[in-house]
C-alpha positions as CSV (number, residue, x, y, z in Angstrom):
1,X,0.6,-19.2,68.6
2,X,4.2,-19.6,67.3
3,X,6.3,-16.7,66.2
4,X,6.0,-17.9,62.6
5,X,2.2,-17.8,62.7
6,X,2.3,-14.4,64.3
7,X,4.6,-13.2,61.6
8,X,2.4,-14.5,58.8
9,X,-0.7,-12.9,60.4
10,X,1.2,-9.6,60.7
11,X,2.3,-9.8,57.0
12,X,-1.3,-10.5,55.9
13,X,-2.7,-7.7,58.1
14,X,-0.1,-5.2,56.8
15,X,-0.8,-6.2,53.2
16,X,-4.5,-5.6,53.8
17,X,-3.8,-2.1,55.1
18,X,-1.9,-1.1,52.0
19,X,-4.0,-2.9,49.4
20,X,-6.3,-0.8,47.3
21,X,-9.9,-1.6,46.6
22,X,-11.1,-1.6,42.9
23,X,-13.1,1.6,43.7
24,X,-9.9,3.3,45.0
25,X,-7.9,2.3,42.0
26,X,-10.7,3.6,39.7
27,X,-10.8,7.0,41.6
28,X,-7.0,7.3,41.5
29,X,-6.8,6.9,37.7
30,X,-10.1,8.4,36.5
31,X,-8.6,12.0,36.3
32,X,-5.8,10.6,34.1
33,X,-8.0,9.3,31.3
34,X,-9.4,11.8,28.9
35,X,-11.4,12.1,25.7
36,X,-9.5,13.2,22.5
37,X,-11.6,14.9,19.9
38,X,-10.4,15.9,16.4
39,X,-11.4,16.1,12.7
40,X,-10.4,13.4,10.2
41,X,-10.1,15.2,6.8
42,X,-11.1,13.0,3.8
43,X,-10.8,14.3,0.3
44,X,-14.2,15.4,-1.0
45,X,-13.2,14.5,-4.6
46,X,-15.0,17.7,-5.7
47,X,-12.1,20.1,-5.6
48,X,-8.4,19.4,-4.9
49,X,-7.4,20.7,-1.5
50,X,-10.9,20.5,-0.1
51,X,-11.9,17.9,2.5
52,X,-14.9,16.4,4.3
53,X,-14.4,17.1,8.0
54,X,-15.4,14.0,10.0
55,X,-15.5,14.4,13.8
56,X,-13.7,11.6,15.6
57,X,-13.2,10.6,19.3
58,X,-10.5,8.6,20.9
59,X,-9.3,7.6,24.4
60,X,-6.4,9.7,25.7
61,X,-4.0,9.1,28.6
62,X,-2.4,12.1,30.4
63,X,1.3,11.2,30.7
64,X,2.9,14.3,32.1
65,X,2.0,17.1,34.5
66,X,2.5,19.5,31.6
67,X,-0.2,17.9,29.5
68,X,1.4,15.3,27.2
69,X,-1.4,13.0,26.1
70,X,-1.0,9.4,24.7
71,X,-3.5,8.4,22.0
72,X,-3.6,5.6,19.5
73,X,-1.5,6.2,16.3
74,X,-4.5,5.8,14.0
75,X,-5.4,9.5,14.7
76,X,-2.7,10.3,12.1
77,X,-3.3,8.0,9.1
78,X,-0.3,9.2,7.0
79,X,3.1,7.6,6.9
80,X,6.0,9.6,8.3
81,X,8.8,7.5,6.7
82,X,9.1,4.5,4.5
83,X,9.1,2.2,7.5
84,X,5.8,3.5,8.8
85,X,2.9,1.1,8.7
86,X,-0.8,1.9,8.1
87,X,-0.2,5.1,6.1
88,X,-0.3,5.8,2.4
89,X,-3.9,7.1,2.3
90,X,-4.1,9.2,-0.8
91,X,-7.5,10.5,0.1
92,X,-6.8,11.5,3.7
93,X,-5.3,14.9,4.7
94,X,-3.7,15.7,8.0
95,X,-6.1,15.5,11.0
96,X,-6.9,18.9,12.5
97,X,-8.4,20.7,15.5
98,X,-7.3,18.4,18.2
99,X,-9.0,18.9,21.6
100,X,-8.5,17.2,24.9
101,X,-11.5,16.9,27.2
102,X,-10.4,16.3,30.7
103,X,-12.2,14.5,33.5
104,X,-13.3,17.8,35.1
105,X,-14.9,18.9,31.9
106,X,-12.3,21.3,30.6
107,X,-11.9,21.3,26.8
108,X,-8.3,22.3,25.8
109,X,-6.8,22.7,22.4
110,X,-3.9,20.4,21.7
111,X,-1.2,20.0,19.0
112,X,-0.2,16.7,17.4
113,X,3.4,15.9,18.4
114,X,4.2,12.7,16.5
115,X,3.5,8.9,16.4
116,X,5.2,5.5,16.4
117,X,3.3,3.1,14.2
118,X,5.3,0.2,15.4
119,X,3.9,0.6,18.9
120,X,0.6,2.1,17.8
121,X,1.2,5.1,20.0
122,X,0.9,8.8,19.2
123,X,1.2,11.9,21.4
124,X,-0.6,15.3,21.7
125,X,0.5,18.3,23.7
126,X,-2.1,20.5,25.4
127,X,-1.6,24.1,24.2
128,X,-2.9,26.0,27.2
129,X,-0.7,27.1,30.1
130,X,-2.0,25.0,33.0
131,X,-2.7,26.6,36.4
132,X,-1.6,23.5,38.2
133,X,0.1,20.2,37.2
134,X,-2.2,17.5,35.8
135,X,-2.5,14.1,37.5
136,X,-0.8,11.7,35.1
137,X,-0.1,8.0,34.5
138,X,3.2,6.7,35.7
139,X,3.8,3.3,34.0
140,X,5.5,0.4,35.6
141,X,7.1,-2.7,34.1
142,X,4.9,-5.7,33.3
143,X,7.6,-8.3,34.2
144,X,5.6,-9.5,37.2
145,X,2.4,-9.9,35.2
146,X,1.9,-13.4,34.0
147,X,-0.7,-15.8,32.7
148,X,-3.5,-15.9,35.2
149,X,-2.7,-12.4,36.7
150,X,-5.8,-10.3,37.5
151,X,-5.9,-6.8,36.0
152,X,-8.3,-4.0,35.4
153,X,-8.8,-1.9,32.2
154,X,-9.9,1.7,32.5
155,X,-11.3,2.9,29.2
156,X,-14.1,5.2,27.8
157,X,-17.3,4.1,26.3
158,X,-18.6,5.4,23.0
159,X,-21.0,8.2,22.2
160,X,-24.0,6.1,22.9
161,X,-22.9,6.1,26.5
162,X,-21.7,9.7,26.6
163,X,-18.0,8.7,26.7
164,X,-18.3,7.6,30.3
165,X,-15.4,5.7,31.9
166,X,-15.7,1.9,32.0
167,X,-13.7,-0.1,34.6
168,X,-13.4,-3.8,33.7
169,X,-11.7,-6.7,35.7
170,X,-10.0,-9.3,33.5
171,X,-7.4,-12.1,33.6
172,X,-4.3,-12.3,31.5
173,X,-4.9,-15.3,29.2
174,X,-1.5,-15.4,27.4
175,X,1.8,-13.7,27.1
176,X,3.7,-13.2,23.8
177,X,7.4,-12.6,24.1
178,X,8.3,-12.4,20.4
179,X,8.6,-10.4,18.3
180,X,7.9,-8.1,21.2
181,X,6.3,-8.7,24.5
182,X,2.5,-8.4,24.6
183,X,-0.2,-9.5,27.1
184,X,-3.3,-11.1,25.7
185,X,-6.7,-11.3,27.3
186,X,-10.2,-12.3,26.4
187,X,-12.6,-9.4,26.5
188,X,-15.8,-8.9,24.5
189,X,-16.6,-5.4,25.8
190,X,-16.6,-2.6,23.3
191,X,-14.9,0.7,24.1
192,X,-14.5,4.0,22.4
193,X,-11.1,3.0,20.9
194,X,-7.8,1.4,21.8
195,X,-5.6,3.3,24.2
196,X,-7.0,2.5,27.6
197,X,-4.8,1.9,30.6
198,X,-4.2,-1.6,32.1
199,X,-3.8,-1.7,35.9
200,X,-2.8,-4.4,38.4
201,X,-4.7,-5.3,41.5
202,X,-2.4,-3.1,43.6
203,X,-2.9,-0.1,41.3
204,X,0.1,-0.1,39.1
205,X,-0.2,1.0,35.5
206,X,1.4,-1.8,33.4
207,X,0.1,-1.4,29.9
208,X,-2.0,0.2,27.2
209,X,-4.6,-1.5,25.1
210,X,-3.8,-1.9,21.4
211,X,-6.0,-2.0,18.3
212,X,-6.6,-4.8,15.9
213,X,-6.2,-3.7,12.3
214,X,-9.8,-4.5,11.5
215,X,-11.2,-3.4,14.8
216,X,-12.6,0.1,13.9
217,X,-15.8,1.1,12.2
218,X,-15.6,4.6,10.8
219,X,-19.0,6.2,10.6
220,X,-19.2,8.8,7.9
221,X,-21.5,10.9,10.0
222,X,-18.8,11.0,12.6
223,X,-20.8,10.0,15.6
224,X,-18.5,7.5,17.3
225,X,-16.2,4.5,16.8
226,X,-16.9,1.4,18.8
227,X,-13.8,-0.7,19.2
228,X,-14.8,-4.4,19.6
229,X,-12.3,-7.3,20.1
230,X,-12.4,-10.9,21.0
231,X,-8.7,-11.1,22.0
232,X,-7.2,-7.9,23.3
233,X,-3.5,-7.1,23.0
234,X,-1.8,-5.0,25.7
235,X,1.5,-3.1,25.1
236,X,3.5,-3.4,28.4
237,X,4.6,-0.4,30.4
238,X,8.2,-0.9,29.6
239,X,7.5,-0.1,26.0
240,X,5.5,3.0,26.8
241,X,8.0,4.7,29.2
242,X,10.8,5.4,26.6
243,X,8.2,7.0,24.3
244,X,6.9,9.3,27.0
245,X,10.5,10.3,27.9
246,X,11.3,11.0,24.2
247,X,8.1,11.3,22.2
248,X,8.3,10.8,18.4
249,X,8.0,14.1,16.5
250,X,6.2,14.9,13.3
251,X,8.7,17.5,12.2
252,X,11.1,16.1,9.7
253,X,14.7,16.0,10.8
254,X,17.7,13.9,9.8
255,X,16.9,11.5,12.6
256,X,13.2,11.4,12.1
257,X,12.9,8.0,10.5
258,X,13.0,4.6,12.1
259,X,16.3,2.7,11.9
260,X,16.4,1.4,8.4
261,X,18.2,-1.6,6.8
262,X,16.9,-1.5,3.2
263,X,16.1,-5.0,2.1
264,X,13.2,-7.2,1.0
265,X,13.4,-10.7,2.4
266,X,11.8,-14.1,2.6
267,X,12.0,-16.8,5.2
268,X,14.5,-19.6,5.0
269,X,12.2,-22.6,4.9
270,X,13.4,-26.1,5.8
271,X,13.4,-27.1,2.2
272,X,15.5,-24.2,1.1
273,X,17.9,-24.7,4.0
274,X,18.5,-28.3,3.0
275,X,18.8,-27.4,-0.7
276,X,21.5,-24.8,-0.1
277,X,23.0,-26.7,2.9
278,X,22.8,-23.6,5.2
279,X,24.5,-24.3,8.5
280,X,21.7,-22.7,10.6
281,X,18.3,-23.5,12.0
282,X,16.7,-20.6,10.2
283,X,17.3,-17.3,8.5
284,X,16.1,-14.5,6.1
285,X,16.9,-14.7,2.4
286,X,17.6,-11.2,0.9
287,X,15.4,-10.9,-2.2
288,X,16.1,-7.3,-2.9
289,X,18.7,-4.7,-1.8
290,X,17.5,-1.2,-2.1
291,X,19.8,1.3,-3.7
292,X,21.7,3.7,-1.4
293,X,20.5,1.7,1.6
294,X,22.6,0.6,4.6
295,X,22.4,-3.0,3.2
296,X,23.9,-1.9,-0.1
297,X,26.6,0.2,1.6
298,X,27.6,-2.9,3.6
299,X,28.0,-5.0,0.4
300,X,25.0,-7.3,0.8
301,X,23.4,-8.7,-2.3
302,X,20.4,-10.6,-3.5
303,X,20.5,-14.2,-2.4
304,X,22.6,-13.6,0.7
305,X,21.0,-15.4,3.8
306,X,21.0,-13.7,7.1
307,X,21.5,-16.3,9.8
308,X,22.4,-14.3,13.0
309,X,21.8,-10.7,14.2
310,X,24.3,-9.4,16.7
311,X,25.4,-12.9,17.5
312,X,21.8,-14.2,18.1
313,X,20.7,-16.9,15.6
314,X,17.6,-16.0,13.6
315,X,14.9,-18.6,14.1
316,X,13.1,-17.7,10.9
317,X,11.5,-20.6,9.0
318,X,8.1,-19.1,8.0
319,X,7.0,-15.8,6.6
320,X,5.3,-14.8,9.9
321,X,8.7,-15.2,11.6
322,X,10.2,-12.3,9.6
323,X,8.6,-9.8,11.9
324,X,11.2,-10.9,14.5
325,X,14.1,-9.4,12.4
326,X,12.1,-6.3,11.6
327,X,11.5,-5.8,15.4
328,X,15.2,-6.3,16.1
329,X,16.2,-3.7,13.6
330,X,13.5,-1.2,14.7
331,X,14.6,-1.5,18.3
332,X,18.1,-0.2,17.5
333,X,19.0,3.4,17.5
334,X,19.7,5.4,14.3
335,X,23.3,5.3,13.3
336,X,24.0,2.2,15.3
337,X,26.3,-0.5,13.9
338,X,24.9,-4.1,14.0
339,X,26.8,-7.3,13.2
340,X,25.2,-9.8,10.9
341,X,26.2,-13.3,10.1
342,X,25.6,-13.9,6.4
343,X,25.7,-17.2,4.4
344,X,26.4,-16.9,0.7
345,X,28.4,-18.7,-2.0
346,X,28.7,-21.7,0.3
347,X,30.3,-20.0,3.3
348,X,29.5,-17.7,6.2
349,X,30.9,-14.3,6.9
350,X,30.5,-11.4,9.3
351,X,29.1,-8.1,8.0
352,X,28.8,-4.8,9.9
353,X,25.9,-2.6,8.9
354,X,25.3,1.0,10.0
355,X,21.6,1.5,10.3
356,X,20.5,5.0,9.1
357,X,17.2,6.9,9.4
358,X,14.5,5.8,7.0
359,X,13.8,8.4,4.3
360,X,10.5,10.2,4.5
361,X,7.4,8.8,2.7
362,X,5.3,10.3,0.0
363,X,2.7,11.3,2.5
364,X,4.9,14.0,4.0
365,X,6.5,15.1,0.7
366,X,6.3,18.7,-0.4
367,X,3.2,19.3,-2.6
368,X,1.6,21.6,-5.1
369,X,-2.2,21.8,-5.5
370,X,-3.7,22.9,-8.8
371,X,-7.4,23.2,-8.1
372,X,-8.0,24.8,-11.6
373,X,-6.9,21.6,-13.2
374,X,-8.0,19.2,-10.5
375,X,-4.8,17.6,-9.3
376,X,-2.2,17.5,-6.5
377,X,1.4,16.6,-7.2
378,X,4.3,15.9,-4.9
379,X,8.1,15.7,-5.0
380,X,9.4,12.2,-5.8
381,X,10.4,10.3,-2.6
382,X,12.3,7.1,-2.3
383,X,9.4,4.9,-1.4
384,X,7.8,5.7,-4.8
385,X,11.0,5.2,-6.7
386,X,11.7,1.9,-4.9
387,X,8.1,0.7,-5.6
388,X,8.4,1.5,-9.3
389,X,11.9,0.1,-9.5
390,X,13.2,3.5,-10.9
391,X,16.7,4.9,-10.5
392,X,17.0,7.3,-7.6
393,X,18.1,10.1,-9.9
394,X,14.7,10.0,-11.7
395,X,13.4,13.5,-12.2
396,X,9.7,14.6,-12.2
397,X,6.8,14.9,-9.8
398,X,4.3,12.3,-8.5
399,X,0.6,12.6,-9.1
400,X,-0.8,12.2,-5.6
401,X,-4.5,13.1,-6.0
402,X,-6.9,13.6,-8.9
403,X,-10.4,15.0,-9.1
404,X,-11.9,12.5,-11.6
405,X,-14.4,15.1,-13.0
406,X,-11.6,17.7,-13.5
407,X,-9.8,18.5,-16.8
408,X,-6.9,16.3,-16.0
409,X,-9.1,13.6,-14.7
410,X,-11.2,13.5,-17.8
411,X,-8.0,13.5,-19.9
412,X,-7.0,10.3,-18.3
413,X,-4.5,11.4,-15.6
414,X,-4.4,9.0,-12.7
415,X,-3.0,8.8,-9.2
416,X,0.5,7.2,-9.4
417,X,1.6,8.8,-12.7
418,X,5.0,10.5,-12.7
419,X,5.1,13.7,-14.8
420,X,8.5,14.2,-16.4
421,X,7.7,16.9,-18.9
422,X,5.3,19.8,-19.4
423,X,4.9,20.9,-23.0
424,X,8.2,19.3,-23.9
425,X,10.1,21.0,-21.1
426,X,11.7,18.8,-18.5
427,X,10.4,18.8,-15.0
428,X,13.5,18.4,-12.8
429,X,11.7,18.8,-9.5
430,X,8.5,20.2,-7.8
431,X,9.7,23.8,-8.0
432,X,10.3,23.6,-11.7
433,X,6.8,21.9,-12.2
434,X,5.1,24.7,-10.3
435,X,7.0,27.3,-12.3
436,X,6.0,25.8,-15.6
437,X,2.3,25.3,-14.7
438,X,1.9,28.8,-13.3
439,X,3.3,30.2,-16.6
440,X,0.8,28.1,-18.5
441,X,-2.1,29.1,-16.3
442,X,-1.3,32.8,-16.7
443,X,-1.3,32.4,-20.4
444,X,-4.7,30.8,-20.3
């Protein structure tokens, strides 16, 4: 036997010594996957401020020894800022009574920390002081995972199967690099929810399962939610690690919002490119510049065409390609300057734009509930004013919720109204509205 053959045999033998069996990988990660239980609060429509409490269950992943838990962002249905996606539910209140059920059966209260709708990830923090550190998932990069790679998924089954763990072998069927990297695989198995961990054959955690927007079935009796899918998307580990190190927070701060540009746009089709003789393969046409936005501050205007972002040409020819630019903006840090190449008036120019934090959305606005009259109103936020094309100095309050059988409901008040006066007196803000209404209610 030659030295080369001996070396090959030794390498194979060594690899077999350090390789882990599927059972070993399952046992290693089983303590790190948990059940998250909470109540979804849906407006009862019988009295403002009252909600139907619907018990929900989700898959959770323990991500730190101190009890940070990753869960799918759909646990919090409301928008944090005007860049959030999937929020805007007028009939949903904040979820409540979060509980983490660990593998060893311990049920621990938890607090919602925050979410990132772009990545579909949210975080909870176990409230209790832990006697010893928790086993937790340490994510690795997915760069070595390619089409044809074998992986395992560790998830939880639904209530019908008593939330038992399910360990599934699979093969990566496709890899998407744009607008952000995702692994795709064919899998017909239903699980409790999105949020399971994806593992390689040598036991590295390289991703988290994502949801499809139409993948959930919410049962009003609150029993369980089976999450079925034909093509499953996996968020790679390199996107998870930064969020674990610096989890998004629910508390509103100056830096709360996602990086925000402040435009509406459409794709530069081949026909429009030829018509305007744009010297680029693709681009984004600005159809609206929002007032007091970074785009307006930088001097951009309707009709300008963005053809490069930080020196990289924008290959945008169809509406679906616009997500690429949205991702590039969202991946920047707040208060970062970006350089845009803009075509307008027959020539190109360079424009520097400082991205600021997106303003908070109506879902997190300050509120006043008047159960006697059957309505809830909120302070005016920019997303409402932009949507209604109103000046940013518009005064009043926004009608967020109405009980249809209440006095104001029967009088024709509807969600979406803006109240600017009460009995002829101007409503400058929420505080003034509450003052006027309390005075009227006291006078009967």
